[in-house]
KEKE-3310 file (N, C-alpha, C; in steps of 0.2 Angstrom, whole numbers, plus 5000, padded with zeros to 4 digits):
npx = (5148:5143:5152:5156:5147:5154:5155:5155:5151:5138:5135:5132:5126:5111:5112:5108:5096:5091:5089:5084:5069:5063:5067:5057:5045:5044:5041:5028:5023:5024:5020:5004:5000:4997:4986:4969:4956:4939:4927:4932:4940:4957:4969:4969:4963:4970:4983:4989:5003:5010:5005:5012:5023:5015:5014:5005:4994:4986:4985:4984:4969:4970:4974:4984:4979:4977:4989:4997:4995:4983:4986:5000:4996:4990:4999:5008:4997:4993:5010:5011:5001:5005:5017:5011:5010:4995:4986:4976:4979:4995:4992:4990:4993:5003:4998:4985:4986:4990:4979:4969:4978:4976:4961:4961:4965:4960:4947:4952:4953:4944:4937:4946:4948:4932:4933:4944:4939:4929:4938:4942:4936:4922:4915:4904:4886:4880:4878:4883:4895:4905:4904:4910:4925:4928:4931:4939:4950:4952:4956:4966:4974:4978:4985:4995:5000:5004:5012:5021:5027:5028:5043:5048:5051:5057:5064:5076:5077:5062:5048:5046:5049:5042:5036:5048:5050:5041:5042:5054:5051:5042:5052:5058:5047:5047:5057:5059:5048:5054:5052:5050:5035:5033:5044:5057:5065:5080:5081:5073:5083:5095:5086:5086:5100:5104:5095:5099:5113:5110:5103:5112:5120:5112:5106:5122:5121:5112:5113:5126:5121:5112:5119:5129:5132:5130:5140:5135:5144:5143:5145:5148:5144:5144:5151:5168:5184:5192:5186:5181:5174:5169:5155:5144:5131:5122:5117:5107:5112:5100:5089:5076:5078:5076:5058:5049:5049:5045:5031:5024:5017:5009:5000:4996:4987:4978:4968:4961:4954:4946:4937:4933:4924:4916:4911:4906:4896:4885:4884:4886:4894:4904:4911:4919:4927:4935:4942:4950:4959:4969:4977:4992:4995:4991:4992:4988:4989:5002:5008:5004:5007:5022:5022:5017:5026:5036:5031:5032:5045:5049:5041:5043:5057:5055:5049:5058:5069:5065:5065:5064:5061:5074:5084:5076:5081:5095:5095:5090:5099:5111:5120:5126:5128:5144:5143:5129:5116:5110:5091:5080:5087:5096:5085:5080:5091:5093:5083:5083:5096:5089:5080:5087:5093:5082:5076:5086:5084:5071:5074:5083:5073:5062:5067:5072:5064:5052:5051:5054:5040:5033:5035:5024:5014:5018:5017:5007:5015:5025:5027:5032:5045:5045:5042:5054:5065:5060:5057:5070:5078:5073:5075:5087:5088:5082:5092:5104:5100:5097:5111:5116:5110:5113:5126:5127:5121:5133:5142:5143:5151:5163:5166:5173:5170:5164:5163)
npy = (4770:4755:4742:4742:4732:4720:4716:4704:4698:4704:4697:4682:4681:4686:4675:4666:4670:4670:4657:4651:4657:4648:4636:4636:4640:4626:4622:4624:4617:4607:4601:4605:4596:4585:4589:4584:4584:4593:4580:4569:4553:4552:4543:4539:4530:4525:4538:4548:4550:4558:4570:4575:4584:4595:4602:4595:4579:4566:4556:4559:4565:4581:4596:4600:4595:4599:4604:4616:4616:4622:4636:4636:4631:4643:4652:4648:4648:4663:4666:4660:4666:4680:4677:4678:4690:4697:4710:4718:4709:4716:4728:4727:4731:4727:4724:4722:4709:4702:4701:4694:4683:4680:4679:4665:4657:4654:4649:4639:4631:4627:4618:4608:4605:4601:4588:4584:4579:4570:4556:4554:4545:4550:4555:4557:4559:4570:4586:4597:4593:4590:4601:4610:4605:4604:4620:4620:4612:4622:4636:4631:4627:4640:4646:4640:4643:4657:4655:4652:4662:4669:4664:4668:4682:4680:4670:4656:4648:4654:4652:4640:4632:4624:4616:4607:4603:4595:4586:4580:4574:4566:4555:4551:4544:4532:4527:4523:4513:4504:4507:4499:4488:4475:4466:4455:4456:4459:4460:4475:4480:4481:4486:4499:4503:4502:4511:4526:4526:4529:4540:4550:4549:4555:4568:4574:4575:4585:4595:4600:4601:4614:4623:4624:4635:4644:4656:4673:4681:4701:4717:4731:4746:4760:4760:4763:4757:4758:4752:4739:4736:4723:4711:4698:4687:4679:4663:4647:4630:4622:4631:4633:4628:4618:4616:4611:4601:4601:4609:4601:4590:4598:4604:4594:4587:4596:4594:4584:4584:4595:4586:4577:4586:4590:4578:4575:4586:4583:4570:4562:4549:4552:4562:4556:4545:4553:4559:4547:4546:4555:4548:4544:4532:4525:4522:4535:4546:4544:4549:4561:4569:4567:4577:4587:4593:4594:4605:4613:4616:4623:4634:4640:4642:4655:4662:4664:4670:4680:4685:4695:4706:4707:4710:4722:4730:4730:4733:4750:4753:4753:4742:4725:4709:4703:4700:4698:4710:4723:4722:4713:4704:4699:4696:4687:4677:4673:4667:4658:4649:4647:4640:4628:4626:4623:4610:4602:4602:4596:4583:4578:4579:4571:4559:4555:4559:4556:4547:4534:4537:4528:4515:4514:4510:4496:4491:4495:4494:4498:4512:4524:4520:4527:4541:4543:4549:4562:4570:4568:4575:4588:4594:4593:4604:4614:4615:4620:4630:4637:4636:4644:4657:4659:4663:4673:4683:4679:4688:4701:4702:4704:4715:4729:4740:4759:4767)
npz = (5515:5507:5500:5482:5471:5459:5441:5437:5445:5448:5435:5438:5450:5442:5436:5443:5452:5442:5438:5450:5451:5439:5445:5455:5446:5440:5451:5456:5444:5443:5459:5455:5445:5453:5458:5460:5447:5451:5458:5448:5444:5446:5442:5426:5413:5401:5394:5382:5376:5366:5371:5380:5375:5376:5386:5394:5401:5399:5405:5420:5428:5432:5436:5427:5418:5403:5397:5389:5374:5367:5367:5358:5348:5343:5342:5332:5322:5322:5318:5306:5299:5300:5291:5277:5273:5274:5270:5275:5291:5292:5294:5309:5323:5336:5349:5346:5338:5347:5356:5346:5346:5359:5360:5349:5355:5369:5363:5356:5365:5374:5366:5367:5380:5381:5374:5380:5392:5389:5390:5406:5420:5430:5446:5449:5441:5439:5428:5433:5439:5427:5424:5429:5429:5417:5419:5428:5421:5410:5417:5425:5410:5408:5418:5416:5404:5409:5419:5411:5402:5412:5416:5403:5407:5419:5424:5418:5400:5394:5386:5385:5396:5404:5396:5393:5405:5407:5397:5401:5415:5409:5401:5411:5416:5405:5409:5421:5418:5408:5395:5385:5388:5395:5394:5402:5417:5413:5400:5397:5407:5396:5388:5391:5394:5380:5375:5381:5379:5364:5363:5372:5360:5350:5354:5358:5343:5338:5347:5340:5327:5331:5333:5323:5308:5292:5288:5277:5266:5269:5266:5270:5267:5277:5285:5293:5286:5294:5304:5301:5287:5284:5285:5291:5288:5298:5294:5301:5302:5304:5303:5308:5321:5333:5335:5325:5329:5341:5338:5330:5335:5341:5330:5323:5333:5333:5324:5326:5340:5335:5326:5333:5346:5336:5335:5345:5349:5338:5334:5323:5313:5305:5308:5317:5312:5302:5312:5317:5306:5312:5318:5327:5325:5316:5296:5286:5297:5301:5288:5288:5300:5298:5284:5290:5299:5290:5284:5294:5294:5284:5288:5299:5298:5289:5297:5307:5299:5289:5272:5264:5273:5275:5263:5262:5271:5271:5258:5263:5270:5264:5261:5254:5247:5242:5223:5223:5218:5227:5235:5224:5217:5229:5239:5231:5232:5246:5248:5241:5250:5260:5257:5255:5268:5275:5270:5271:5285:5285:5281:5291:5303:5296:5295:5308:5319:5311:5306:5315:5322:5317:5323:5329:5322:5321:5335:5347:5361:5356:5358:5368:5365:5351:5356:5359:5352:5348:5361:5364:5355:5356:5369:5368:5359:5367:5377:5373:5370:5382:5386:5379:5385:5395:5392:5388:5398:5405:5398:5402:5411:5405:5403:5409:5423:5420:5430)
capx = (5146:5147:5158:5153:5146:5159:5150:5157:5145:5129:5131:5132:5118:5107:5109:5106:5092:5084:5088:5078:5063:5064:5065:5049:5039:5042:5039:5021:5018:5025:5011:4997:5000:4994:4979:4966:4948:4933:4923:4935:4946:4963:4969:4965:4964:4973:4984:4992:5010:5011:5004:5016:5025:5010:5013:4998:4994:4979:4984:4981:4963:4971:4971:4986:4979:4976:4992:4998:4994:4980:4991:5006:4992:4987:5002:5007:4990:4996:5014:5010:4996:5009:5020:5009:5010:4991:4984:4971:4987:5000:4992:4988:4996:5005:4993:4977:4987:4989:4972:4970:4979:4972:4955:4958:4969:4952:4944:4956:4955:4936:4938:4951:4945:4926:4935:4950:4936:4926:4943:4941:4930:4919:4913:4896:4886:4878:4881:4886:4902:4908:4904:4915:4929:4928:4933:4946:4954:4953:4959:4973:4979:4980:4987:5000:5003:5006:5019:5028:5026:5031:5048:5052:5051:5059:5068:5078:5071:5060:5042:5047:5053:5036:5036:5053:5049:5035:5048:5059:5048:5039:5057:5061:5044:5048:5064:5055:5044:5057:5053:5043:5031:5032:5051:5058:5071:5084:5080:5070:5089:5098:5084:5090:5107:5106:5092:5102:5119:5107:5100:5117:5121:5107:5109:5127:5123:5107:5117:5133:5120:5108:5124:5129:5128:5134:5140:5135:5148:5142:5149:5145:5148:5145:5154:5173:5184:5194:5182:5178:5168:5166:5152:5141:5123:5125:5109:5109:5108:5093:5087:5069:5079:5070:5053:5045:5048:5042:5026:5021:5011:5001:4997:4993:4981:4971:4961:4958:4951:4941:4933:4930:4922:4909:4909:4904:4890:4882:4884:4888:4901:4909:4916:4925:4929:4938:4947:4953:4965:4974:4984:4999:4998:4987:4994:4987:4992:5008:5008:4998:5011:5028:5021:5015:5033:5039:5029:5032:5052:5050:5037:5047:5063:5052:5049:5065:5073:5063:5072:5060:5064:5082:5083:5074:5086:5100:5093:5090:5107:5118:5124:5124:5131:5146:5141:5121:5113:5106:5082:5076:5093:5098:5080:5081:5097:5093:5077:5087:5100:5086:5075:5091:5095:5075:5076:5091:5082:5067:5077:5084:5068:5060:5073:5078:5059:5046:5049:5052:5034:5031:5034:5015:5010:5019:5013:5005:5018:5032:5025:5036:5051:5046:5043:5061:5070:5054:5059:5079:5081:5067:5077:5095:5091:5083:5098:5110:5096:5101:5119:5117:5106:5119:5131:5123:5120:5142:5145:5142:5158:5170:5168:5175:5166:5167:5163)
capy = (4767:4749:4739:4740:4727:4721:4716:4696:4695:4705:4691:4678:4684:4687:4668:4660:4671:4666:4650:4650:4656:4644:4630:4638:4637:4621:4617:4625:4617:4598:4602:4605:4589:4580:4591:4582:4589:4589:4575:4565:4551:4555:4542:4537:4522:4527:4541:4550:4550:4566:4576:4577:4590:4604:4602:4589:4574:4564:4551:4558:4570:4584:4605:4604:4587:4600:4608:4623:4614:4628:4642:4633:4631:4650:4655:4645:4652:4669:4668:4659:4670:4686:4677:4681:4698:4701:4719:4717:4707:4717:4733:4725:4731:4721:4723:4720:4704:4700:4702:4689:4676:4675:4675:4660:4653:4652:4647:4633:4627:4625:4614:4604:4604:4596:4582:4577:4580:4562:4552:4555:4545:4555:4551:4558:4558:4577:4588:4603:4590:4590:4609:4613:4600:4613:4627:4620:4613:4630:4638:4626:4630:4648:4646:4636:4649:4663:4651:4652:4669:4674:4662:4672:4685:4682:4665:4653:4644:4655:4651:4634:4627:4621:4609:4603:4600:4588:4581:4576:4568:4559:4551:4547:4537:4528:4523:4518:4508:4500:4510:4493:4484:4467:4464:4453:4464:4459:4465:4481:4483:4480:4491:4506:4505:4505:4520:4529:4527:4532:4546:4554:4552:4563:4575:4578:4579:4588:4602:4602:4606:4618:4629:4626:4642:4648:4664:4675:4690:4707:4723:4737:4755:4766:4759:4765:4752:4756:4748:4734:4734:4716:4707:4693:4687:4671:4657:4640:4625:4622:4639:4633:4625:4611:4620:4610:4594:4601:4609:4598:4587:4603:4604:4587:4584:4602:4593:4578:4589:4600:4583:4576:4592:4590:4571:4572:4588:4581:4564:4559:4545:4553:4564:4549:4543:4558:4562:4543:4549:4559:4546:4541:4524:4523:4525:4541:4551:4542:4553:4570:4568:4569:4581:4592:4592:4596:4612:4619:4616:4629:4639:4642:4645:4660:4666:4667:4672:4684:4687:4702:4712:4708:4711:4730:4732:4731:4741:4756:4756:4752:4735:4723:4700:4703:4696:4701:4716:4724:4723:4708:4697:4699:4693:4680:4673:4674:4661:4650:4648:4646:4633:4624:4623:4619:4604:4598:4601:4594:4578:4576:4579:4567:4553:4554:4560:4556:4539:4534:4535:4522:4511:4514:4506:4490:4489:4500:4493:4503:4522:4526:4521:4530:4546:4546:4554:4569:4570:4572:4582:4595:4595:4596:4611:4617:4615:4621:4638:4639:4636:4653:4662:4660:4663:4680:4684:4681:4692:4708:4702:4702:4722:4733:4748:4766:4772)
capz = (5507:5505:5496:5474:5466:5451:5433:5434:5454:5446:5431:5440:5452:5439:5432:5451:5453:5438:5440:5457:5450:5435:5450:5458:5441:5441:5455:5455:5440:5447:5462:5449:5442:5457:5461:5456:5443:5454:5452:5441:5447:5446:5437:5420:5412:5396:5390:5374:5376:5362:5374:5385:5371:5376:5393:5396:5403:5399:5411:5425:5430:5438:5434:5422:5411:5395:5394:5385:5367:5363:5367:5356:5343:5342:5341:5324:5317:5320:5315:5300:5295:5296:5286:5272:5272:5271:5268:5284:5295:5291:5297:5315:5331:5342:5353:5344:5337:5356:5357:5343:5348:5366:5358:5348:5364:5372:5360:5357:5374:5377:5361:5368:5387:5382:5371:5387:5398:5388:5392:5409:5422:5434:5453:5448:5433:5438:5423:5434:5441:5422:5421:5435:5430:5411:5421:5430:5417:5406:5422:5426:5405:5405:5424:5412:5402:5415:5422:5406:5402:5420:5416:5400:5409:5427:5424:5411:5397:5390:5388:5384:5401:5407:5391:5392:5410:5406:5393:5405:5419:5402:5399:5420:5417:5402:5409:5426:5416:5407:5387:5382:5392:5395:5396:5406:5419:5411:5394:5401:5408:5390:5381:5394:5392:5372:5373:5382:5374:5359:5366:5372:5352:5346:5359:5354:5335:5337:5345:5333:5321:5333:5332:5315:5304:5286:5287:5273:5270:5270:5265:5273:5266:5280:5292:5290:5284:5302:5313:5299:5284:5282:5291:5290:5289:5300:5295:5305:5297:5307:5303:5311:5327:5335:5337:5321:5332:5349:5337:5325:5339:5344:5325:5323:5338:5332:5318:5328:5344:5334:5325:5341:5348:5334:5334:5354:5349:5333:5337:5318:5315:5301:5313:5321:5306:5300:5316:5319:5302:5313:5325:5325:5325:5308:5291:5287:5301:5302:5285:5291:5305:5293:5281:5294:5300:5285:5285:5299:5296:5281:5293:5306:5296:5286:5301:5309:5292:5283:5265:5262:5275:5278:5259:5262:5277:5266:5253:5264:5273:5257:5263:5250:5249:5234:5220:5222:5219:5234:5232:5223:5217:5237:5239:5228:5236:5252:5248:5243:5257:5270:5256:5256:5274:5276:5263:5276:5291:5286:5279:5296:5306:5295:5297:5314:5323:5309:5304:5322:5324:5312:5326:5332:5317:5322:5340:5353:5366:5356:5358:5371:5361:5346:5356:5364:5349:5347:5366:5364:5350:5358:5375:5365:5357:5374:5382:5370:5371:5390:5388:5375:5386:5402:5393:5386:5406:5409:5395:5405:5418:5402:5404:5416:5423:5420:5435)
cpx = (5150:5151:5154:5154:5150:5153:5151:5152:5139:5128:5129:5125:5114:5106:5106:5100:5085:5083:5084:5070:5063:5059:5057:5043:5039:5039:5031:5017:5017:5019:5005:4997:4997:4988:4973:4959:4945:4931:4926:4941:4954:4969:4966:4966:4970:4980:4987:5000:5011:5009:5008:5021:5023:5011:5008:4999:4987:4980:4982:4975:4966:4973:4977:4988:4978:4984:4992:4997:4990:4983:4996:5002:4989:4995:5007:5002:4994:5001:5015:5006:5001:5014:5019:5007:5003:4988:4981:4977:4991:4999:4992:4993:4999:5001:4986:4981:4987:4983:4968:4972:4977:4965:4954:4961:4965:4947:4945:4956:4949:4936:4941:4949:4938:4929:4939:4943:4933:4932:4944:4935:4927:4913:4906:4894:4880:4881:4884:4894:4906:4909:4909:4923:4931:4932:4940:4949:4958:4958:4967:4979:4983:4983:4994:5007:5005:5012:5024:5031:5030:5039:5051:5054:5059:5066:5072:5077:5067:5055:5042:5047:5048:5035:5042:5055:5047:5038:5052:5056:5046:5045:5060:5055:5045:5055:5064:5049:5047:5057:5048:5041:5030:5039:5053:5065:5076:5085:5081:5078:5093:5094:5085:5096:5107:5102:5096:5108:5116:5107:5105:5121:5117:5107:5114:5127:5117:5110:5124:5130:5115:5115:5127:5128:5133:5134:5140:5139:5143:5142:5143:5147:5147:5146:5162:5177:5192:5192:5181:5172:5165:5163:5149:5133:5123:5116:5111:5108:5104:5090:5079:5070:5074:5063:5049:5044:5043:5035:5020:5017:5007:4997:4993:4987:4976:4967:4956:4954:4946:4936:4928:4925:4915:4906:4904:4895:4885:4880:4884:4894:4905:4915:4923:4929:4936:4945:4952:4959:4970:4977:4988:5002:4991:4991:4994:4989:4999:5010:5007:5002:5018:5027:5018:5021:5037:5037:5030:5042:5053:5047:5040:5053:5064:5052:5053:5071:5069:5068:5069:5062:5072:5084:5083:5079:5091:5101:5096:5097:5113:5121:5121:5129:5134:5143:5132:5119:5108:5095:5082:5080:5093:5092:5080:5085:5096:5088:5080:5091:5094:5081:5081:5090:5087:5074:5081:5087:5076:5067:5079:5078:5063:5064:5074:5070:5053:5044:5051:5045:5030:5030:5026:5011:5011:5017:5012:5008:5024:5032:5028:5042:5052:5044:5049:5065:5066:5058:5065:5077:5077:5071:5084:5095:5088:5087:5101:5108:5099:5106:5118:5114:5112:5125:5131:5122:5127:5143:5147:5150:5164:5173:5170:5171:5167:5166:5166)
cpy = (4760:4748:4738:4735:4724:4716:4707:4695:4696:4698:4688:4677:4685:4681:4664:4665:4670:4662:4649:4653:4653:4639:4630:4637:4632:4617:4619:4619:4606:4595:4602:4599:4586:4585:4589:4587:4587:4586:4570:4560:4552:4553:4536:4530:4522:4534:4542:4555:4557:4570:4578:4584:4595:4604:4599:4583:4570:4559:4551:4564:4575:4591:4605:4600:4591:4602:4615:4622:4621:4635:4645:4634:4639:4653:4652:4648:4660:4671:4665:4665:4676:4686:4679:4686:4701:4708:4721:4716:4712:4726:4733:4728:4726:4721:4721:4711:4700:4697:4695:4684:4673:4674:4669:4655:4650:4649:4637:4627:4623:4622:4608:4601:4597:4589:4578:4576:4570:4558:4552:4552:4548:4551:4553:4559:4567:4579:4594:4600:4591:4598:4611:4611:4605:4617:4625:4618:4618:4632:4637:4628:4636:4649:4643:4641:4656:4660:4653:4657:4672:4670:4667:4679:4686:4672:4663:4650:4647:4652:4642:4630:4623:4614:4604:4598:4593:4583:4575:4572:4562:4553:4548:4542:4532:4523:4520:4510:4502:4501:4504:4488:4477:4464:4461:4459:4463:4462:4470:4484:4486:4485:4499:4508:4508:4511:4525:4532:4533:4538:4552:4556:4556:4569:4577:4577:4583:4595:4604:4604:4611:4626:4631:4632:4642:4653:4666:4682:4694:4711:4728:4744:4758:4766:4760:4759:4750:4754:4741:4734:4728:4714:4700:4692:4678:4665:4649:4637:4622:4628:4638:4632:4617:4612:4614:4601:4592:4605:4607:4591:4590:4603:4598:4583:4589:4596:4587:4581:4591:4594:4581:4579:4589:4584:4571:4579:4587:4573:4559:4556:4548:4557:4561:4546:4545:4558:4554:4541:4551:4558:4544:4535:4523:4525:4532:4545:4550:4548:4561:4570:4571:4574:4588:4597:4597:4605:4618:4620:4624:4634:4642:4646:4652:4666:4669:4672:4674:4688:4693:4707:4714:4712:4720:4732:4734:4735:4751:4758:4755:4746:4733:4716:4704:4698:4696:4709:4717:4727:4714:4703:4695:4693:4686:4671:4671:4667:4656:4646:4644:4639:4627:4620:4619:4614:4600:4596:4597:4586:4574:4576:4574:4561:4553:4555:4557:4550:4536:4533:4528:4517:4508:4507:4499:4488:4494:4501:4500:4510:4524:4526:4525:4537:4548:4550:4563:4570:4574:4576:4589:4597:4597:4603:4617:4620:4620:4629:4641:4640:4645:4657:4663:4664:4673:4685:4685:4685:4699:4708:4703:4710:4725:4741:4752:4771:4768)
cpz = (5508:5498:5487:5472:5459:5448:5435:5441:5451:5440:5432:5446:5447:5436:5437:5451:5447:5438:5446:5454:5443:5441:5452:5454:5440:5444:5458:5448:5442:5453:5459:5446:5447:5460:5456:5451:5447:5452:5449:5446:5442:5442:5432:5418:5406:5396:5384:5376:5373:5365:5378:5381:5372:5383:5399:5397:5405:5404:5418:5425:5431:5433:5428:5416:5404:5395:5392:5378:5364:5362:5361:5347:5340:5340:5335:5321:5316:5317:5310:5295:5293:5292:5279:5270:5269:5270:5276:5289:5296:5295:5305:5319:5333:5345:5351:5341:5341:5356:5354:5344:5353:5366:5356:5351:5367:5365:5355:5362:5376:5373:5365:5376:5387:5376:5378:5389:5396:5390:5399:5413:5429:5441:5454:5442:5433:5432:5427:5438:5434:5418:5425:5434:5423:5413:5423:5427:5411:5411:5423:5418:5405:5411:5420:5408:5404:5416:5416:5401:5406:5417:5411:5402:5414:5428:5417:5406:5394:5393:5387:5390:5404:5403:5392:5400:5409:5402:5398:5412:5412:5401:5405:5419:5412:5404:5414:5424:5411:5398:5387:5388:5391:5393:5399:5407:5416:5402:5393:5403:5400:5386:5385:5393:5384:5369:5376:5380:5367:5360:5368:5365:5349:5350:5358:5348:5334:5340:5344:5329:5323:5330:5326:5311:5300:5285:5278:5273:5269:5271:5266:5270:5270:5288:5287:5292:5292:5307:5307:5295:5283:5287:5287:5292:5291:5297:5299:5298:5298:5306:5307:5322:5326:5335:5330:5326:5337:5344:5332:5329:5339:5336:5322:5328:5338:5329:5323:5334:5341:5329:5330:5343:5342:5331:5340:5353:5342:5333:5330:5316:5310:5304:5316:5317:5304:5306:5317:5314:5306:5323:5323:5325:5318:5303:5287:5290:5304:5293:5285:5294:5302:5288:5286:5298:5297:5284:5287:5299:5292:5285:5296:5302:5294:5293:5308:5304:5289:5277:5264:5267:5277:5271:5258:5267:5275:5262:5256:5266:5269:5258:5257:5251:5242:5233:5216:5222:5224:5230:5233:5221:5225:5239:5239:5232:5241:5252:5245:5245:5261:5265:5255:5260:5277:5274:5270:5281:5292:5284:5287:5303:5304:5297:5304:5320:5319:5307:5310:5325:5320:5314:5329:5328:5320:5329:5346:5360:5365:5356:5360:5367:5355:5347:5358:5360:5348:5354:5369:5362:5352:5365:5373:5364:5361:5377:5380:5368:5376:5391:5385:5380:5394:5399:5387:5391:5407:5406:5397:5409:5413:5398:5409:5417:5422:5424:5442)
residu = (MET:GLY:LYS:LYS:GLU:SER:LEU:THR:ASP:LEU:GLY:TRP:ARG:THR:ILE:LEU:THR:LYS:GLY:TRP:TRP:SER:LEU:LEU:TYR:ILE:GLY:ILE:PHE:VAL:PHE:GLY:LYS:TYR:ILE:PRO:LEU:PRO:PHE:ALA:ASN:LEU:THR:THR:LYS:GLY:GLY:ASN:ILE:MET:LEU:ALA:ALA:THR:GLY:GLY:ASP:SER:SER:ARG:ALA:SER:LEU:PHE:SER:LEU:GLY:ILE:GLY:PRO:TRP:MET:SER:SER:MET:ILE:ILE:VAL:GLY:MET:LEU:GLY:GLN:LEU:HIS:LEU:PRO:GLY:LEU:SER:LYS:LEU:THR:GLU:LYS:LYS:LEU:ASP:TRP:ILE:GLN:LYS:GLY:LEU:THR:PHE:PHE:LEU:ALA:VAL:ILE:GLN:ALA:PHE:VAL:VAL:LEU:HIS:GLU:PHE:SER:PHE:THR:SER:THR:ALA:PRO:PHE:ALA:ARG:PHE:VAL:SER:PHE:LEU:VAL:LEU:LEU:ALA:GLY:SER:PHE:LEU:LEU:VAL:TRP:LEU:SER:VAL:GLU:ASN:ASP:LYS:ASN:GLY:LEU:GLY:GLY:ILE:THR:LEU:ILE:LEU:MET:ALA:ASN:MET:PHE:PHE:ALA:LEU:MET:ARG:PHE:PHE:ILE:GLN:GLY:ILE:ILE:PRO:GLY:LEU:ARG:PRO:GLN:ALA:ALA:ASN:TRP:THR:ARG:GLY:ILE:THR:LEU:LEU:ALA:MET:LEU:ALA:LEU:GLY:THR:VAL:THR:VAL:LEU:LEU:THR:ASN:ALA:GLU:ARG:ARG:ILE:PRO:VAL:THR:LYS:LEU:LEU:ILE:SER:SER:GLU:PHE:GLY:SER:GLU:SER:TYR:LEU:PRO:ILE:ARG:VAL:LEU:PRO:ALA:GLY:THR:MET:PRO:ALA:MET:PHE:ALA:MET:THR:ILE:PHE:ALA:LEU:PRO:ARG:TYR:LEU:LEU:LEU:PHE:LEU:ARG:ASN:VAL:THR:GLY:ALA:ARG:ILE:TRP:GLN:ILE:LEU:ALA:ASP:CYS:PHE:GLN:ILE:ASN:VAL:LEU:PRO:GLY:PHE:PHE:ILE:TYR:ASN:LEU:ILE:MET:VAL:GLY:LEU:THR:TYR:GLY:PHE:ALA:TYR:ILE:SER:ILE:ASP:PRO:LEU:GLU:ILE:SER:GLU:LYS:MET:GLN:LYS:SER:GLY:ASP:TYR:ILE:PRO:GLY:PHE:HIS:PRO:GLY:LYS:GLU:THR:GLU:LYS:TYR:LEU:HIS:HIS:VAL:ILE:ASN:VAL:PHE:SER:PHE:VAL:SER:SER:VAL:TYR:PHE:VAL:VAL:ILE:VAL:GLY:LEU:PRO:MET:GLY:LEU:ASN:LEU:VAL:SER:PRO:ASN:LEU:GLY:ALA:LEU:ALA:MET:ILE:PRO:ASN:TYR:VAL:ILE:ILE:LEU:ALA:GLY:PHE:SER:ALA:ALA:ILE:VAL:GLU:GLU:ILE:ASP:VAL:LEU:ARG:ILE:ARG:SER:HIS:TYR:VAL:SER:LEU:ILE)
# end
């Protein structure tokens, strides 16, 4: 018989295996970014830097230009509808909800691919050329969805790994280009240095806030005092984590894609006028973006922590929060706590992420600088989640084998 592997070795082996799988998925993603669309010029004239938050890149007409924005949008829509506790939706099984989400993803992907194709230049004017590129864009988007799901099962970082890699590459590109176009070399180096220090400070604060939590004491009547009847319900200072900053771009871009689709189909100018309101470099778009981020902060907070579900479970098990009767009173108290922390989170995201977007109103050359706080907050939250995931995998090494 061979030597039995220790639990400590098994824990590290699992971490390394997951790490290698994640590197493989990132490698496929990087390779796909350089596979050009058929009949399209690889390099485009412009690019939407906000698309990087959804894994896309409109500055390059490639297999993965579309990103996973449609999938992210469908997840938010289905998740938010689930929180409304509508009679019809509450009776649906997880399998049916999954099919609804997939159908919505396909619908949104068709619309977004149709619009994105108009931003690319083609070597052929034949309708067949655009149709083939359209199908390849759809295939690339769903391939990214598959890579994200596979990484959630086999790798580290869950479904957001591809997004984080894309943002990291975008940050590297910003620094290589000097962050603000047109600066002299010495000024560009000073800008890089100051920006890097600000990124480190912002990342540290975000990680601290992400891990900070309020522990609400809970008394468990059905647990013997010998084992400790006192417990607590943890509620993070950022109940929604950094997800509002990441998904705000997806929701903000969705109406614009729908309106541009209608413009391209009907040719009516009204749709273009409305679509222009959903650009970050105009005042209406700036306010809409910040309102969306505030709404998502509250929405994701209630998706993560459902006061109704928690209060019902506590009432059935006999648990209670000292000073509050089980049931409605407990639910009302939890609503209050979540609202307070959601308000704090909203202020943080608006000040750190939303207000810098106002730089786009000043000059288009400040677009990269305006996006950096957003990317840093998302990457910091992601890094904290990775560390927590590794700690969970390592915890098995603290137990002694019984056999």
